[in-house]
VOPAGU-2260 file (C-alpha; in pm, 1 decimal, decimal comma):
REM VOPAGU-2260
SITE   aa  ch    i         X         Y         Z
SITE  MET   A    0   -9361,8   -9668,0    8642,6
SITE  ALA   A    1   -9402,4   -9651,2    9020,4
SITE  LYS   A    2   -9546,8   -9957,5    9186,7
SITE  LYS   A    3   -9904,1   -9913,6    9290,9
SITE  LYS   A    4   -9860,9  -10102,3    9616,9
SITE  SER   A    5   -9731,0   -9931,0    9926,5
SITE  LEU   A    6   -9402,3   -9996,0   10098,9
SITE  PRO   A    7   -9401,4  -10096,8   10468,2
SITE  GLN   A    8   -9521,6   -9830,8   10709,1
SITE  LYS   A    9   -9257,2   -9633,5   10896,3
SITE  PRO   A   10   -9283,0   -9374,3   11175,4
SITE  TRP   A   11   -9202,6   -9086,4   10935,8
SITE  ALA   A   12   -9219,1   -9010,6   10564,6
SITE  PHE   A   13   -9042,6   -8713,5   10406,5
SITE  LEU   A   14   -9176,9   -8591,9   10070,9
SITE  ALA   A   15   -9032,3   -8294,7    9882,3
SITE  TYR   A   16   -9203,7   -8128,0    9587,2
SITE  ILE   A   17   -8911,1   -7946,6    9424,5
SITE  ALA   A   18   -9044,3   -7699,6    9170,0
SITE  ALA   A   19   -8710,2   -7605,5    9015,0
SITE  ASP   A   20   -8799,8   -7535,2    8652,1
SITE  ASN   A   21   -8657,5   -7187,2    8705,6
SITE  ASN   A   22   -8333,2   -7025,5    8822,2
SITE  LEU   A   23   -8321,6   -7254,8    9129,5
SITE  SER   A   24   -8252,5   -7573,9    8931,7
SITE  GLU   A   25   -7900,7   -7630,2    9063,1
SITE  ALA   A   26   -8012,1   -7559,9    9420,8
SITE  GLY   A   27   -8277,4   -7830,2    9384,7
SITE  LEU   A   28   -8022,8   -8086,6    9269,2
SITE  GLU   A   29   -7790,4   -7986,7    9553,1
SITE  ASP   A   30   -8069,2   -8044,9    9804,2
SITE  ILE   A   31   -8112,2   -8399,1    9673,0
SITE  ARG   A   32   -7738,2   -8448,8    9723,9
SITE  GLU   A   33   -7784,6   -8330,2   10083,1
SITE  LEU   A   34   -8057,7   -8589,7   10135,5
SITE  CYS   A   35   -7821,2   -8857,4   10007,0
SITE  GLN   A   36   -7561,0   -8761,4   10264,7
SITE  VAL   A   37   -7791,9   -8907,2   10529,5
SITE  GLY   A   38   -8039,9   -9131,6   10351,5
SITE  SER   A   39   -8354,1   -9299,2   10470,6
SITE  SER   A   40   -8375,1   -9552,1   10754,1
SITE  ASN   A   41   -8609,4   -9797,0   10921,4
SITE  ALA   A   42   -8771,0   -9487,7   11078,9
SITE  VAL   A   43   -8795,8   -9265,6   10770,9
SITE  HIS   A   44   -8908,1   -9291,5   10410,2
SITE  ALA   A   45   -8758,6   -9015,2   10193,1
SITE  ALA   A   46   -8867,3   -8926,5    9841,3
SITE  VAL   A   47   -8857,3   -8633,6    9602,0
SITE  GLN   A   48   -9031,4   -8514,9    9288,9
SITE  ILE   A   49   -8820,9   -8263,3    9099,9
SITE  ASP   A   50   -8877,0   -8058,6    8786,4
SITE  THR   A   51   -8555,9   -7891,1    8670,9
SITE  GLN   A   52   -8460,9   -7648,1    8398,9
SITE  GLY   A   53   -8250,4   -7797,0    8124,0
SITE  ALA   A   54   -8100,1   -8092,0    8313,5
SITE  PHE   A   55   -8373,9   -8328,0    8197,5
SITE  ASP   A   56   -8671,4   -8261,9    7976,4
SITE  GLY   A   57   -8929,0   -8384,4    8220,3
SITE  VAL   A   58   -8998,0   -8465,2    8585,1
SITE  VAL   A   59   -8820,4   -8726,6    8797,9
SITE  ARG   A   60   -8939,8   -8903,7    9110,7
SITE  TYR   A   61   -8657,4   -9024,8    9330,4
SITE  GLU   A   62   -8653,3   -9249,7    9632,2
SITE  ILE   A   63   -8366,4   -9180,8    9872,9
SITE  SER   A   64   -8215,8   -9513,7    9974,9
SITE  GLU   A   65   -8076,1   -9618,1   10308,0
SITE  PRO   A   66   -7696,2   -9576,4   10328,1
SITE  ASP   A   67   -7500,6   -9862,8   10169,7
SITE  ALA   A   68   -7196,8  -10038,5   10317,8
SITE  THR   A   69   -6982,5   -9734,2   10243,1
SITE  GLY   A   70   -7221,6   -9508,2   10434,4
SITE  GLU   A   71   -7353,9   -9340,7   10118,6
SITE  ALA   A   72   -7721,5   -9321,8   10021,9
SITE  HIS   A   73   -7844,2   -9295,7    9664,7
SITE  ARG   A   74   -8126,1   -9138,9    9468,5
SITE  VAL   A   75   -8315,6   -9420,1    9299,9
SITE  VAL   A   76   -8530,8   -9333,8    8999,9
SITE  ILE   A   77   -8888,0   -9445,1    9056,5
SITE  ASP   A   78   -9055,7   -9257,3    8770,3
SITE  ARG   A   79   -8953,0   -9045,0    8476,2
SITE  LEU   A   80   -9245,8   -8832,9    8365,0
SITE  PRO   A   81   -9294,5   -8600,9    8069,2
SITE  GLU   A   82   -9249,1   -8227,8    8109,7
SITE  LEU   A   83   -9509,8   -8094,6    8353,2
SITE  ASP   A   84   -9611,2   -7754,7    8487,9
SITE  SER   A   85   -9507,0   -7745,0    8855,3
SITE  GLY   A   86   -9753,5   -7460,3    8907,0
SITE  ASP   A   87  -10047,9   -7670,6    8795,6
SITE  PRO   A   88  -10252,5   -7802,7    9090,2
SITE  GLU   A   89  -10288,6   -8135,1    8910,1
SITE  THR   A   90   -9909,2   -8181,3    8909,2
SITE  LEU   A   91   -9889,2   -8130,1    9284,6
SITE  ARG   A   92  -10194,1   -8351,4    9340,3
SITE  ALA   A   93  -10042,6   -8638,3    9141,9
SITE  SER   A   94   -9711,4   -8602,3    9323,9
SITE  LEU   A   95   -9878,3   -8614,2    9665,1
SITE  ASN   A   96  -10097,4   -8907,8    9565,9
SITE  TRP   A   97   -9783,8   -9095,1    9462,8
SITE  GLY   A   98   -9584,9   -9008,3    9773,0
SITE  LEU   A   99   -9858,4   -9049,6   10031,8
SITE  THR   A  100   -9960,4   -9385,2    9882,3
SITE  ARG   A  101   -9616,9   -9536,1    9822,5
SITE  TYR   A  102   -9465,5   -9423,1   10152,8
SITE  PRO   A  103   -9710,6   -9490,1   10435,7
SITE  ALA   A  104   -9615,3   -9342,7   10770,2
SITE  LYS   A  105   -9762,1   -9242,0   11102,0
SITE  LYS   A  106   -9630,1   -8887,0   11056,1
SITE  ARG   A  107   -9544,0   -8703,9   10738,2
SITE  VAL   A  108   -9338,2   -8402,2   10637,4
SITE  VAL   A  109   -9432,5   -8252,2   10301,4
SITE  VAL   A  110   -9210,0   -7973,6   10169,3
SITE  VAL   A  111   -9321,3   -7737,8    9893,4
SITE  TRP   A  112   -8994,8   -7605,7    9750,9
SITE  ASN   A  113   -8960,9   -7300,1    9528,2
SITE  HIS   A  114   -8947,3   -6922,7    9532,1
SITE  GLY   A  115   -9229,6   -6787,8    9747,2
SITE  ALA   A  116   -9433,1   -6469,5    9770,6
SITE  GLY   A  117   -9664,2   -6522,1   10067,5
SITE  PHE   A  118  -10033,0   -6502,3    9985,5
SITE  ARG   A  119   -9989,5   -6265,8    9695,7
SITE  THR   A  120   -9775,5   -6265,3    9387,9
SITE  ARG   A  121   -9508,9   -6097,7    9191,3
SITE  LEU   A  122   -9585,4   -5998,5    8835,2
SITE  PRO   A  123   -9605,3   -6191,8    8614,7
SITE  ARG   A  124   -9784,5   -6435,4    8841,8
SITE  ARG   A  125   -9538,1   -6581,4    9089,5
SITE  ASP   A  126   -9697,3   -6720,2    9406,7
SITE  ILE   A  127   -9529,5   -7051,0    9495,7
SITE  ALA   A  128   -9412,3   -7357,2    9299,4
SITE  TYR   A  129   -9383,2   -7145,1    8989,2
SITE  ASP   A  130   -9257,4   -7288,1    8666,7
SITE  ASP   A  131   -9079,2   -7066,1    8415,3
SITE  SER   A  132   -9256,4   -7256,9    8141,1
SITE  GLY   A  133   -9593,4   -7256,9    8313,5
SITE  THR   A  134   -9785,2   -7112,9    8604,4
SITE  ALA   A  135   -9781,2   -7101,8    8986,3
SITE  LEU   A  136   -9993,4   -7213,8    9280,0
SITE  ASP   A  137  -10184,0   -6976,5    9504,9
SITE  MET   A  138  -10290,2   -7061,3    9858,4
SITE  ASN   A  139  -10643,2   -7165,3    9764,3
SITE  GLU   A  140  -10497,8   -7407,3    9510,9
SITE  VAL   A  141  -10251,2   -7549,6    9764,3
SITE  ASP   A  142  -10535,1   -7597,9   10011,9
SITE  GLY   A  143  -10752,1   -7758,0    9745,2
SITE  VAL   A  144  -10483,0   -8004,6    9643,2
SITE  PHE   A  145  -10423,1   -8120,8    9999,5
SITE  ARG   A  146  -10797,2   -8159,9   10045,1
SITE  ALA   A  147  -10818,7   -8358,8    9722,0
SITE  VAL   A  148  -10556,5   -8610,0    9839,0
SITE  GLY   A  149  -10747,0   -8676,2   10157,6
SITE  THR   A  150  -10600,5   -8449,6   10423,4
SITE  GLY   A  151  -10855,5   -8298,6   10656,9
SITE  PRO   A  152  -10909,5   -8202,6   11021,2
SITE  GLN   A  153  -10890,4   -8568,1   11130,0
SITE  ASN   A  154  -10611,2   -8665,8   10891,0
SITE  ARG   A  155  -10362,6   -8381,8   10877,0
SITE  ILE   A  156  -10000,4   -8421,0   10776,6
SITE  ALA   A  157   -9765,3   -8357,8   11067,8
SITE  ILE   A  158   -9553,2   -8082,8   10912,3
SITE  LEU   A  159   -9599,8   -7873,7   10599,8
SITE  GLY   A  160   -9268,4   -7713,5   10514,4
SITE  PHE   A  161   -9235,3   -7412,7   10288,2
SITE  ASP   A  162   -8876,6   -7406,1   10167,0
SITE  ALA   A  163   -8955,3   -7076,9   10001,3
SITE  CYS   A  164   -8951,7   -6706,6   10075,9
SITE  LEU   A  165   -9200,1   -6503,6   10280,2
SITE  MET   A  166   -9445,3   -6783,3   10357,9
SITE  ASN   A  167   -9491,8   -6773,2   10736,0
SITE  MET   A  168   -9783,4   -6536,1   10747,6
SITE  VAL   A  169  -10055,4   -6579,5   11008,1
SITE  GLU   A  170  -10316,7   -6567,3   10734,0
SITE  ILE   A  171  -10150,8   -6858,2   10546,9
SITE  ALA   A  172  -10104,2   -7069,8   10858,6
SITE  HIS   A  173  -10471,6   -7025,3   10938,8
SITE  HIS   A  174  -10575,6   -7093,9   10581,2
SITE  LEU   A  175  -10398,0   -7432,7   10585,5
SITE  ARG   A  176  -10488,3   -7534,2   10940,7
SITE  ARG   A  177  -10705,5   -7823,5   10821,3
SITE  ARG   A  178  -10418,5   -7972,8   10618,7
SITE  ALA   A  179  -10117,3   -7967,1   10852,6
SITE  GLU   A  180  -10056,9   -7975,2   11226,3
SITE  TYR   A  181   -9748,0   -7753,9   11197,9
SITE  ILE   A  182   -9616,0   -7521,7   10932,1
SITE  VAL   A  183   -9244,2   -7448,0   10913,3
SITE  GLY   A  184   -9125,9   -7158,7   10699,7
SITE  SER   A  185   -8977,0   -6811,3   10688,6
SITE  GLU   A  186   -9112,9   -6462,7   10743,0
SITE  GLN   A  187   -8821,0   -6323,9   10540,3
SITE  THR   A  188   -8674,7   -6434,2   10210,0
SITE  GLU   A  189   -8461,2   -6747,8   10221,7
SITE  PRO   A  190   -8105,4   -6777,2   10086,4
SITE  GLY   A  191   -8064,5   -6996,1    9779,1
SITE  ASP   A  192   -7938,9   -7289,6    9986,6
SITE  GLY   A  193   -8277,7   -7316,8   10156,5
SITE  TRP   A  194   -8321,6   -7588,1   10417,6
SITE  PRO   A  195   -8027,9   -7805,6   10533,1
SITE  TYR   A  196   -8176,7   -8134,9   10418,5
SITE  ASP   A  197   -7903,8   -8355,6   10560,6
SITE  ARG   A  198   -7986,2   -8218,8   10905,0
SITE  VAL   A  199   -8360,3   -8244,6   10845,9
SITE  LEU   A  200   -8336,9   -8616,1   10764,9
SITE  SER   A  201   -8114,0   -8671,0   11067,8
SITE  ILE   A  202   -8379,5   -8507,5   11286,4
SITE  LEU   A  203   -8652,7   -8729,3   11142,8
SITE  LYS   A  204   -8447,5   -9036,8   11224,8
SITE  GLU   A  205   -8476,1   -8942,2   11592,4
SITE  ASN   A  206   -8849,4   -9019,3   11567,7
SITE  LEU   A  207   -8964,9   -8734,2   11790,5
SITE  SER   A  208   -9308,9   -8576,3   11819,3
SITE  ALA   A  209   -9426,6   -8346,8   11540,3
SITE  SER   A  210   -9380,6   -8041,9   11763,7
SITE  ALA   A  211   -9028,0   -8137,5   11868,1
SITE  THR   A  212   -8937,3   -8221,3   11507,8
SITE  ALA   A  213   -9064,1   -7887,7   11377,4
SITE  THR   A  214   -8872,3   -7707,8   11653,2
SITE  LYS   A  215   -8548,6   -7887,5   11568,5
SITE  ILE   A  216   -8589,0   -7811,0   11195,8
SITE  VAL   A  217   -8613,6   -7440,5   11280,8
SITE  ASP   A  218   -8302,1   -7464,3   11497,0
SITE  ALA   A  219   -8108,7   -7655,9   11230,1
SITE  TYR   A  220   -8199,8   -7397,3   10966,5
SITE  ILE   A  221   -8075,6   -7104,3   11174,8
SITE  ARG   A  222   -7759,9   -7290,5   11281,3
SITE  SER   A  223   -7679,5   -7371,6   10918,6
SITE  TYR   A  224   -7665,9   -7002,4   10830,3
SITE  LYS   A  225   -7491,6   -6892,7   11148,4
SITE  SER   A  226   -7216,6   -7140,8   11066,0
SITE  ILE   A  227   -7141,1   -6962,0   10737,3
SITE  GLY   A  228   -7215,9   -6607,7   10855,1
SITE  GLU   A  229   -7527,6   -6564,6   10637,8
SITE  GLN   A  230   -7734,3   -6303,8   10821,6
SITE  ASN   A  231   -8091,7   -6176,4   10823,5
SITE  VAL   A  232   -8256,2   -6515,4   10805,6
SITE  THR   A  233   -8573,5   -6628,9   10979,6
SITE  GLN   A  234   -8750,6   -6959,5   11030,8
SITE  SER   A  235   -9040,3   -7049,5   11256,1
SITE  ALA   A  236   -9278,0   -7332,5   11337,1
SITE  VAL   A  237   -9647,9   -7262,1   11384,8
SITE  ASP   A  238   -9910,0   -7477,8   11552,3
SITE  THR   A  239  -10201,3   -7432,2   11314,1
SITE  SER   A  240  -10455,7   -7548,3   11573,1
SITE  ALA   A  241  -10378,7   -7225,5   11760,2
SITE  THR   A  242  -10438,2   -6983,6   11472,1
SITE  GLU   A  243  -10814,2   -6943,2   11521,5
SITE  PRO   A  244  -10769,5   -6737,2   11843,2
SITE  VAL   A  245  -10502,3   -6528,4   11670,6
SITE  MET   A  246  -10732,1   -6438,1   11383,8
SITE  ALA   A  247  -11020,1   -6361,0   11621,4
SITE  ALA   A  248  -10795,5   -6130,8   11826,8
SITE  LEU   A  249  -10654,3   -5968,0   11513,1
SITE  SER   A  250  -11008,1   -5893,8   11393,7
SITE  LYS   A  251  -11084,3   -5720,3   11724,3
SITE  LEU   A  252  -10762,3   -5522,2   11697,2
SITE  GLY   A  253  -10870,3   -5415,3   11349,1
SITE  ASP   A  254  -11204,6   -5299,5   11486,2
SITE  ALA   A  255  -11031,8   -5090,3   11754,5
SITE  LEU   A  256  -10789,9   -4936,1   11505,9
SITE  ALA   A  257  -11065,1   -4858,2   11255,2
SITE  ALA   A  258  -11266,9   -4684,6   11528,7
SITE  SER   A  259  -10962,6   -4472,1   11615,4
SITE  LEU   A  260  -10936,3   -4326,5   11265,4
SITE  PRO   A  261  -10896,0   -4066,3   11131,0
SITE  ALA   A  262  -10753,5   -3912,9   11449,0
SITE  THR   A  263  -10475,7   -4171,3   11478,3
SITE  ALA   A  264  -10377,1   -4175,5   11110,6
SITE  PRO   A  265  -10046,3   -3984,6   11157,8
SITE  ALA   A  266   -9942,4   -4206,7   11447,8
SITE  LEU   A  267  -10038,6   -4521,6   11257,3
SITE  ARG   A  268   -9830,2   -4413,0   10960,8
SITE  MET   A  269   -9535,6   -4365,0   11194,3
SITE  VAL   A  270   -9584,8   -4715,3   11336,4
SITE  ARG   A  271   -9603,7   -4848,3   10985,0
SITE  THR   A  272   -9261,7   -4699,3   10902,4
SITE  GLN   A  273   -9101,4   -4839,2   11220,8
SITE  VAL   A  274   -9237,2   -5194,6   11226,6
SITE  GLN   A  275   -9022,7   -5493,9   11131,8
SITE  SER   A  276   -9082,3   -5561,0   10765,0
SITE  TYR   A  277   -8938,8   -5796,6   10506,2
SITE  GLU   A  278   -8837,6   -5818,1   10141,5
SITE  TYR   A  279   -9197,5   -5741,2   10059,3
SITE  ALA   A  280   -9239,3   -5433,5   10274,3
SITE  ASP   A  281   -9615,7   -5491,2   10299,8
SITE  TYR   A  282   -9541,8   -5802,4   10509,8
SITE  VAL   A  283   -9471,5   -5696,2   10868,9
SITE  ASP   A  284   -9402,7   -5887,5   11188,1
SITE  LEU   A  285   -9724,5   -5935,8   11383,9
SITE  GLY   A  286   -9572,0   -5933,8   11731,5
SITE  HIS   A  287   -9359,4   -5625,9   11671,9
SITE  LEU   A  288   -9657,6   -5444,1   11522,7
SITE  CYS   A  289   -9860,0   -5507,2   11838,9
SITE  VAL   A  290   -9576,4   -5381,6   12059,8
SITE  LEU   A  291   -9549,3   -5058,6   11862,4
SITE  LEU   A  292   -9925,9   -5007,0   11855,4
SITE  GLY   A  293   -9941,0   -5045,9   12233,3
SITE  LYS   A  294   -9668,6   -4787,1   12281,6
SITE  THR   A  295   -9789,3   -4536,0   12026,1
SITE  ILE   A  296  -10167,2   -4548,4   11977,8
SITE  LYS   A  297  -10352,3   -4415,3   12282,2
SITE  ALA   A  298  -10704,1   -4465,3   12147,1
SITE  LYS   A  299  -10950,0   -4670,1   12348,4
SITE  GLY   A  300  -10903,9   -5044,5   12335,9
SITE  VAL   A  301  -10601,4   -5054,9   12105,9
SITE  LYS   A  302  -10336,9   -5149,2   12362,0
SITE  ALA   A  303  -10550,5   -5423,5   12517,1
SITE  ALA   A  304  -10645,1   -5560,7   12175,8
SITE  GLY   A  305  -10281,6   -5561,4   12063,9
SITE  SER   A  306  -10176,6   -5740,9   12382,2
SITE  ALA   A  307  -10439,3   -6006,3   12317,0
SITE  VAL   A  308  -10304,8   -6062,9   11964,5
SITE  SER   A  309   -9948,5   -6093,1   12098,3
SITE  LYS   A  310  -10051,7   -6345,4   12360,9
SITE  LYS   A  311  -10238,1   -6564,3   12113,3
SITE  ALA   A  312   -9963,6   -6539,1   11849,2
SITE  ASN   A  313   -9696,2   -6635,8   12100,4
SITE  ALA   A  314   -9901,2   -6944,5   12185,6
SITE  ALA   A  315   -9919,0   -7041,1   11816,9
SITE  VAL   A  316   -9545,7   -7003,5   11746,3
SITE  VAL   A  317   -9376,1   -7311,9   11891,5
SITE  ALA   A  318   -9030,8   -7214,7   11763,2
SITE  ASN   A  319   -8896,0   -6883,0   11639,8
SITE  GLY   A  320   -8550,6   -6854,0   11488,3
SITE  LYS   A  321   -8380,7   -6539,6   11361,5
SITE  TYR   A  322   -8025,4   -6431,8   11292,0
SITE  GLY   A  323   -7901,8   -6088,8   11191,5
SITE  PRO   A  324   -7975,8   -5723,0   11269,4
SITE  GLY   A  325   -8220,0   -5686,2   10982,9
SITE  VAL   A  326   -8467,0   -5932,9   11135,3
SITE  ILE   A  327   -8408,5   -5867,5   11505,2
SITE  ASN   A  328   -8774,7   -5789,1   11577,6
SITE  SER   A  329   -8912,9   -6103,2   11413,2
SITE  SER   A  330   -9147,4   -6305,9   11632,3
SITE  GLY   A  331   -9242,1   -6590,2   11396,9
SITE  LEU   A  332   -9552,8   -6470,0   11211,9
SITE  SER   A  333   -9600,7   -6186,8   10966,8
SITE  VAL   A  334   -9923,9   -6013,2   10869,3
SITE  TRP   A  335  -10029,1   -5806,9   10568,9
SITE  PHE   A  336  -10015,0   -5430,7   10629,0
SITE  PRO   A  337   -9944,0   -5249,2   10301,8
SITE  ALA   A  338   -9843,1   -4884,7   10326,3
SITE  GLU   A  339   -9942,5   -4796,9    9969,3
SITE  ARG   A  340  -10307,6   -4769,7    9872,3
SITE  HIS   A  341  -10251,3   -4895,0    9517,5
SITE  LEU   A  342  -10086,2   -5211,7    9644,0
SITE  TYR   A  343  -10369,7   -5272,3    9886,4
SITE  LEU   A  344  -10633,0   -5230,0    9617,2
SITE  ASN   A  345  -10441,3   -5456,2    9378,2
SITE  PHE   A  346  -10442,8   -5749,3    9619,8
SITE  ARG   A  347  -10742,1   -5688,0    9844,1
SITE  ALA   A  348  -10966,3   -5935,6    9663,1
SITE  LYS   A  349  -10701,8   -6206,3    9675,2
SITE  TYR   A  350  -10646,8   -6137,0   10044,5
SITE  ALA   A  351  -11016,8   -6156,8   10121,5
SITE  ALA   A  352  -11029,2   -6493,9    9943,1
SITE  LEU   A  353  -10823,3   -6645,9   10224,6
SITE  ASP   A  354  -11021,5   -6847,1   10475,5
SITE  PHE   A  355  -10995,0   -6609,0   10772,9
SITE  TYR   A  356  -11208,4   -6344,1   10604,7
SITE  LYS   A  357  -11531,9   -6544,2   10631,3
SITE  ASN   A  358  -11541,6   -6505,9   11008,9
SITE  TYR   A  359  -11289,3   -6236,4   11094,6
SITE  LYS   A  360  -11337,8   -5923,5   10887,4
SITE  GLY   A  361  -11206,7   -5668,0   11136,3
SITE  TRP   A  362  -10849,5   -5650,2   11009,4
SITE  VAL   A  363  -10959,7   -5597,2   10650,1
SITE  GLY   A  364  -11210,7   -5340,1   10773,2
SITE  PHE   A  365  -10923,6   -5151,5   10933,5
SITE  LEU   A  366  -10713,0   -5169,7   10615,9
SITE  ASP   A  367  -11009,8   -5042,4   10413,8
SITE  ARG   A  368  -11045,6   -4743,3   10643,8
SITE  TYR   A  369  -10671,7   -4682,2   10675,8
SITE  HIS   A  370  -10639,5   -4655,7   10298,8
SITE  SER   A  371  -10938,5   -4426,1   10263,1
SITE  VAL   A  372  -10844,7   -4151,1   10512,1
């Protein structure tokens, strides 16, 4: 079993929660091999919890060693646990308690690794960290787990990484603002290779600020796919302390758009067909949406409100990476704007359960009206 006492404090700790009890098992093991290409150092702790499919009937916690005399690092088994459900909040909570206790650091990167579906789900339930033999985590559960392990406004982790698809939504970044200073993830789906973990560990060894580290992770991700010609990839870093003004401005934009209906409904539907969207077509780029609204919707207040959203969103996105013609209009944050009424009604309650809705109801008010005209 893992030792209860902590190791010496280092400037950085890297913790990956690899939920790979699904068709990503081999990719999860490959990512551990990438970590071992670089290894930990006197500046960085590195550790992983992984649940695979078939390779081992259970969960393994690995510590990534410093490179040995040959320059190679190793994965050292710290714990072997029974089979667990990676989609159970208790499994994530226990993993974080282990990692945050054993590997003390001034700054921490925690990566939640899996398929992703933004705030909503695929059917059967597939949000994030889903387990083929179990369940999945939704955003309220993720937030609750981080709260349970002691992260809060005065004790946030430096970077929360989503090595998963479709996670960099403004609503999610705002929802988790009390848990992490920066969120790094993708508006679009991610290729199976995910993050380049050898490069990520090398960046952490530089012992930079959280902002500079998040920016360099975004750059490394995009460069890794450019180097092999894999197109239509996105990655961005978001300063969560700057999401409150974005949500306030988005609510005001929603109010202006709702007031413009039903007269602007045809023009809004045209904007909706032209805006940058992603694998889930109901997820659209926030910045591009505001540009199109300003050009197309002439109703009172819409252009000014859209400009305000763009300005605040640009301030929140500290790094925006994109590569390929299919994502050319990506600006770093997506927003929910479903075109189909049935899809909106299916997920409206789950959307309104996100934290922004308590104070900023204007965007949902617009969607309600848009889908009723």
